[in-house]
C-alpha positions in Angstrom: -1.9 -3.5 -78.3 0.1 -0.5 -79.6 2.4 1.6 -77.4 -0.1 4.5 -77.2 -2.9 2.3 -76.0 -0.6 0.6 -73.6 0.6 3.9 -72.1 -3.0 5.1 -71.9 -4.1 2.0 -70.1 -1.2 2.1 -67.7 -1.8 5.8 -67.0 -5.5 5.2 -66.3 -4.6 2.4 -64.0 -2.2 4.6 -62.1 -4.8 7.3 -61.7 -7.3 4.8 -60.4 -4.8 3.5 -57.9 -4.0 7.1 -56.8 -7.6 8.1 -56.3 -8.3 6.1 -53.2 -5.0 7.3 -51.7 -6.0 10.9 -52.3 -9.5 10.3 -50.9 -7.9 8.7 -47.8 -5.4 11.5 -47.2 -5.3 12.0 -43.5 -6.5 15.2 -41.9 -4.8 17.5 -40.9 -2.4 17.7 -43.8 -1.5 21.3 -43.0 -1.8 23.9 -40.2 -5.3 24.5 -38.7 -6.6 28.0 -37.6 -8.3 28.2 -34.2 -10.5 31.3 -33.9 -11.3 32.8 -30.5 -14.1 35.4 -30.2 -12.6 37.0 -27.1 -9.4 39.0 -26.3 -6.0 37.6 -25.5 -5.4 37.1 -21.8 -8.9 36.2 -20.9 -10.2 32.8 -19.8 -11.5 31.7 -23.2 -8.2 32.6 -24.8 -6.3 30.6 -22.1 -8.5 27.5 -22.7 -8.3 27.6 -26.5 -4.5 28.0 -26.4 -3.9 25.0 -24.2 -6.3 22.9 -26.3 -4.6 24.1 -29.5 -1.1 23.2 -28.1 -2.3 19.7 -27.1 -4.1 19.2 -30.4 -0.8 20.0 -32.1 0.9 17.4 -29.9 -1.8 14.8 -30.6 -2.2 15.4 -34.4 1.2 16.6 -35.5 0.2 19.9 -37.2 0.2 23.4 -35.9 -3.1 24.7 -34.4 -2.7 28.5 -34.6 -4.9 30.6 -32.4 -6.3 33.9 -33.9 -8.3 36.3 -31.7 -11.3 37.8 -33.7 -12.8 40.2 -31.2 -15.6 42.8 -31.5 -19.3 43.2 -31.5 -19.7 41.8 -28.0 -18.4 38.4 -29.3 -20.5 38.5 -32.6 -17.5 39.0 -34.9 -15.5 35.9 -33.7 -18.5 33.6 -33.3 -19.8 34.6 -36.8 -16.3 34.0 -38.3 -16.2 30.4 -37.1 -19.8 29.8 -38.3 -19.0 31.3 -41.7 -15.7 29.6 -42.3 -15.2 26.9 -45.0 -16.2 23.5 -43.6 -13.0 21.8 -44.6 -11.5 21.3 -41.1 -8.8 23.9 -41.4 -10.7 26.6 -39.5 -12.0 25.5 -36.1 -12.7 27.6 -33.0 -14.0 28.0 -29.5 -17.5 29.2 -28.8 -18.8 30.3 -25.5 -22.1 30.7 -23.5 -22.7 33.9 -25.4 -23.8 32.0 -28.5 -26.9 31.2 -26.5 -27.5 34.9 -25.8 -26.5 37.0 -28.7 -29.3 36.0 -31.0 -31.9 36.7 -28.3 -30.7 40.3 -28.3 -31.1 40.5 -32.1 -27.3 41.1 -32.5 -26.9 38.1 -34.9 -28.8 35.3 -36.5 -26.1 32.8 -35.6 -27.0 30.2 -33.0 -25.6 26.9 -31.8 -27.2 25.2 -34.8 -24.6 26.9 -37.1 -21.7 24.8 -35.7 -20.5 21.3 -35.6 -19.8 20.7 -31.9 -16.7 18.6 -31.1 -16.4 18.8 -27.3 -17.4 20.8 -24.2 -14.1 21.5 -22.4 -15.0 23.5 -19.2 -17.6 25.6 -17.3 -16.8 28.5 -14.9 -19.0 30.3 -12.4 -18.8 34.1 -12.1 -17.2 36.0 -9.2 -17.7 39.5 -7.9 -14.4 41.5 -8.1 -13.7 45.0 -6.8 -10.6 47.2 -6.9 -8.2 46.7 -4.0 -8.9 50.3 -3.0 -12.7 49.9 -3.0 -14.5 50.6 0.3 -16.5 47.4 -0.2 -15.0 44.5 1.8 -17.8 42.0 1.4 -20.5 41.2 -1.2 -23.1 42.4 1.3 -21.3 45.8 1.6 -21.3 46.1 -2.2 -25.0 45.0 -2.4 -26.0 47.7 0.1 -24.2 50.3 -1.9 -25.9 49.2 -5.1 -29.3 49.4 -3.5 -28.6 52.9 -2.1 -27.3 54.2 -5.4 -29.3 55.9 -8.1 -30.1 53.6 -11.2 -27.2 53.6 -13.6 -24.8 55.4 -11.3 -22.6 52.3 -10.5 -20.8 50.6 -13.4 -19.8 47.0 -14.0 -18.3 44.9 -16.8 -16.8 41.5 -17.6 -17.8 40.7 -21.2 -20.0 42.1 -24.0 -23.5 43.5 -23.8 -25.9 40.6 -22.9 -23.1 38.1 -22.4 -22.8 35.5 -19.7 -21.2 37.8 -17.1 -23.8 40.5 -17.9 -26.5 37.9 -17.3 -24.8 37.0 -14.0 -25.1 40.6 -12.9 -28.7 40.7 -14.0 -29.5 37.5 -12.1 -27.8 38.8 -8.9 -29.7 42.2 -9.1 -33.0 40.4 -9.7 -32.3 38.2 -6.6 -31.9 41.5 -4.7 -35.2 42.8 -6.0 -33.6 45.3 -8.4 -34.0 45.8 -12.1 -31.4 44.4 -14.5 -30.3 47.9 -15.5 -29.9 49.3 -12.0 -26.1 48.9 -12.5 -24.9 50.2 -15.8 -23.1 47.5 -17.9 -20.0 48.6 -19.8 -19.4 46.2 -22.7 -15.9 44.8 -23.2 -14.2 42.3 -25.5 -13.7 39.9 -22.6 -12.6 39.7 -19.0 -9.0 40.8 -19.5 -9.8 44.3 -20.7 -12.6 44.5 -18.1 -10.2 43.7 -15.3 -7.7 46.3 -16.6 -10.5 48.9 -16.5 -11.3 47.8 -12.9 -7.7 48.2 -11.9 -7.7 51.7 -13.4 -10.8 52.6 -11.3 -13.0 52.8 -14.4 -15.5 50.4 -12.9 -17.1 49.8 -9.5 -16.9 46.0 -9.9 -16.7 43.1 -12.4 -18.7 39.8 -12.6 -16.3 37.7 -14.6 -14.9 34.4 -13.4 -12.4 34.3 -10.6 -9.8 32.6 -12.7 -10.0 35.4 -15.3 -9.3 37.8 -12.5 -6.4 35.9 -11.1 -3.6 38.0 -12.5 -5.0 41.1 -10.9 -5.8 39.2 -7.7 -2.2 37.8 -7.5 -0.9 41.3 -8.2 -2.9 42.7 -5.3 -4.8 45.1 -7.5 -8.3 43.7 -6.8 -10.1 41.3 -4.5 -13.0 38.9 -5.1 -16.0 39.1 -2.7 -18.0 36.1 -3.7 -18.5 33.4 -6.3 -21.9 32.5 -7.9 -21.4 28.8 -7.5 -23.0 26.0 -5.5 -19.8 25.6 -3.5 -16.4 27.3 -3.0 -13.8 26.9 -5.7 -11.0 24.5 -4.7 -8.3 26.8 -5.9 -9.9 29.8 -4.2 -11.1 28.4 -0.9 -11.2 31.7 0.9 -13.8 33.2 -1.4 -17.3 32.6 -0.1 -20.3 31.6 -2.3 -23.0 34.2 -2.8 -25.3 32.1 -0.6 -22.7 32.2 2.2 -22.0 35.9 1.8 -25.6 37.1 1.4 -28.0 34.2 1.7 -28.8 34.5 -2.0 -29.0 31.1 -3.8 -28.2 32.2 -7.3 -25.7 30.3 -9.5 -24.7 30.4 -13.1 -21.6 29.7 -15.3 -19.8 30.2 -18.6 -19.1 27.2 -20.8 -16.6 26.8 -23.6 -16.9 24.4 -26.6 -14.5 23.5 -29.4 -16.3 23.3 -32.7 -16.2 23.8 -36.4 -18.7 25.3 -38.8 -21.9 23.4 -39.7 -21.2 20.7 -42.2 -17.7 19.8 -41.0 -16.6 16.6 -42.7 -17.2 13.4 -40.8 -13.6 12.4 -41.1 -12.5 15.6 -39.4 -15.0 15.1 -36.6 -13.8 11.5 -36.2 -10.3 12.7 -35.6 -10.9 15.7 -33.4 -13.7 14.4 -31.1 -11.6 11.5 -29.6 -8.5 13.8 -29.5 -10.4 16.3 -27.3 -11.6 13.4 -25.0 -7.9 12.4 -24.6 -6.9 16.0 -24.0 -9.5 16.6 -21.4 -8.4 13.5 -19.4 -4.7 14.3 -19.9 -2.5 15.4 -17.0 -1.5 18.5 -18.9 -5.1 19.7 -19.3 -6.2 18.7 -15.8 -3.1 20.5 -14.3 -4.0 23.6 -16.4 -7.6 23.6 -15.0 -6.4 23.1 -11.5 -3.6 25.8 -11.7 -6.1 28.4 -13.1 -9.0 27.4 -10.9 -11.1 26.7 -14.0 -14.1 24.4 -13.6 -13.8 21.1 -15.3 -16.7 19.8 -17.5 -16.6 17.5 -20.5 -19.1 16.3 -23.0 -18.6 14.6 -26.4 -20.1 16.0 -29.6 -23.6 14.6 -29.1 -23.7 15.5 -25.4 -22.4 19.0 -26.3 -25.1 19.6 -28.8 -27.8 18.6 -26.3 -26.2 20.8 -23.6 -26.1 23.8 -25.9 -29.7 23.4 -27.0 -30.8 23.3 -23.4 -28.6 26.3 -22.5 -30.0 28.3 -25.4 -33.6 27.7 -24.2 -32.7 28.5 -20.6 -30.8 31.7 -21.5 -33.7 32.9 -23.7 -36.1 32.6 -20.8 -33.7 34.3 -18.3 -33.0 37.2 -20.7 -36.6 37.7 -21.4 -37.3 37.9 -17.7 -34.4 40.3 -17.2 -35.5 42.5 -20.1 -32.3 41.8 -22.1 -34.0 40.0 -25.0 -35.2 41.7 -28.0 -39.0 41.9 -28.0 
């Protein structure tokens, strides 16, 4: 065998040996981007940041959170769905993904994602400015009933989002139309609470944990929570049923995911990591400290949960007149 042939054979053998090693290169080999459809400072932003920090600790690469807000959540949700399915762009999607398409705002649905884990679920509360004359949910309800349609204003998220649907459900339970209170769209709970503190709104229907900064600062108060029972971290806030005798409950969920078609090897790493994170003391302490509702499901369970939520939200939005005909 001549030298050239020998070198060629040796080179080919080295390439063959290297190929499996390259194919088995562990993910993540570089930083991962985590997209958030809602503004910094809100509940979704808080959840994705603690998850990103714990994923970095688990997997040894930075998970960098980027807020992609706008379009009542459409911009960020679409950005996750449309990202390259290589594992280097993941994100957090929220209940709104089961609502936006019913309004005709986007064609993106839960089917455009690879679910990796359901990480929490929060019920909405009813918050007013500390200077508001309404001391109880019943006081506010009576004022709403006495007001002209569209005179009072509320917010908490984008048009047709989970907190908007919470308002619509509450109004419906009182025998009022969904648009009796004018909804002011926002890029999340944080800017809505700032607007409330500046007296730009009559009330908000975001979760109590999202209102906590304003509550702790004495700039607002929460009148009731739309949950089956009182929140352990906010035991003095009555349920809507306790406050008014109205048995209406709902909640906002948050899911870590990637775009559809995410490689199986990425899913195989992230899914168990999220399960460990959810059970970890760091994450459970975070939920307890913020008053966030704990709820976990693996990838298969999350997909099933989102499918059922999509169906239920569609029915509720049609009934409330919020869905596109």
